[in-house]
C-alpha positions as CSV (number, residue, x, y, z in Angstrom):
1,M,143.4,185.2,86.1
2,M,143.7,187.6,83.2
3,K,145.8,190.0,85.3
4,K,148.2,187.1,86.2
5,M,148.6,186.2,82.5
6,I,149.3,189.8,81.5
7,L,151.8,190.2,84.4
8,A,153.5,186.9,83.4
9,A,153.7,188.0,79.8
10,A,155.1,191.5,80.8
11,L,157.7,189.9,83.0
12,S,158.7,187.5,80.3
13,L,159.1,190.3,77.8
14,A,161.1,192.4,80.3
15,F,163.5,189.5,81.0
16,T,163.9,188.8,77.3
17,A,164.6,192.4,76.4
18,G,167.1,192.7,79.3
19,A,169.0,189.6,78.0
20,A,169.1,191.1,74.6
21,F,170.6,194.4,75.8
22,A,173.1,192.7,78.2
23,S,175.9,192.0,75.7
24,E,179.0,190.1,76.7
25,A,182.3,191.6,75.5
26,V,184.1,189.3,73.0
27,L,187.8,189.5,73.1
28,T,189.4,189.0,69.7
29,D,193.0,189.5,68.6
30,A,192.1,192.7,66.8
31,I,190.2,194.1,69.9
32,E,193.1,193.0,72.2
33,A,195.5,194.9,69.9
34,Q,193.2,198.0,69.9
35,I,193.0,197.9,73.7
36,K,196.8,197.7,74.0
37,E,197.3,200.6,71.6
38,T,194.8,202.7,73.5
39,L,196.4,202.1,76.8
40,V,200.0,202.3,75.7
41,A,199.1,205.7,74.2
42,Q,198.0,206.8,77.7
43,G,201.3,205.6,79.3
44,Y,200.3,202.2,80.6
45,E,202.4,199.0,80.4
46,V,199.8,196.4,79.4
47,G,199.7,192.8,80.7
48,K,196.8,190.4,80.6
49,I,193.5,191.4,79.0
50,K,190.2,189.5,79.6
51,T,186.5,190.2,79.8
52,E,184.4,190.7,82.9
53,D,180.8,191.8,83.4
54,G,180.5,192.8,79.8
55,L,183.6,194.9,79.8
56,F,187.2,194.4,78.8
57,E,189.6,194.3,81.7
58,A,193.3,195.0,81.4
59,Y,195.9,194.5,84.0
60,V,198.3,197.4,83.6
61,K,201.2,199.3,85.3
62,K,201.9,203.0,85.3
63,D,204.4,204.9,87.4
64,G,205.3,201.8,89.3
65,K,201.7,201.1,90.4
66,K,199.4,198.2,89.3
67,F,195.9,198.9,88.1
68,E,192.9,197.1,86.6
69,V,191.4,199.2,83.8
70,F,187.9,198.5,82.5
71,L,186.9,199.5,79.0
72,N,183.6,199.4,77.1
73,D,183.2,198.3,73.5
74,K,184.0,201.9,72.3
75,M,187.5,201.6,74.0
76,E,186.5,204.2,76.6
77,I,187.8,203.6,80.1
78,V,184.8,203.3,82.4
79,K,186.5,202.3,85.6
80,T,190.0,202.0,87.0
81,E,191.0,200.2,90.2
82,Q,194.4,200.3,91.8
83,D,195.8,196.9,92.9
């Protein structure tokens, strides 16, 4: 019985800690402007910006091609997908 209680407590703590570290990106006007500035400086035409899976997602065009660019909260591109 004691082992089950310890296991339950450990699992509860692990899930709580995981939730605390899983932060959702919050898109404000200032962050949206910063994302646009960052991507325009890299040659992208920026369209819609939203959040997905804790990242900022921007729909962009470059050299006639469409992309989805994912940025973290430090405005670093972490993934790019061609549409």
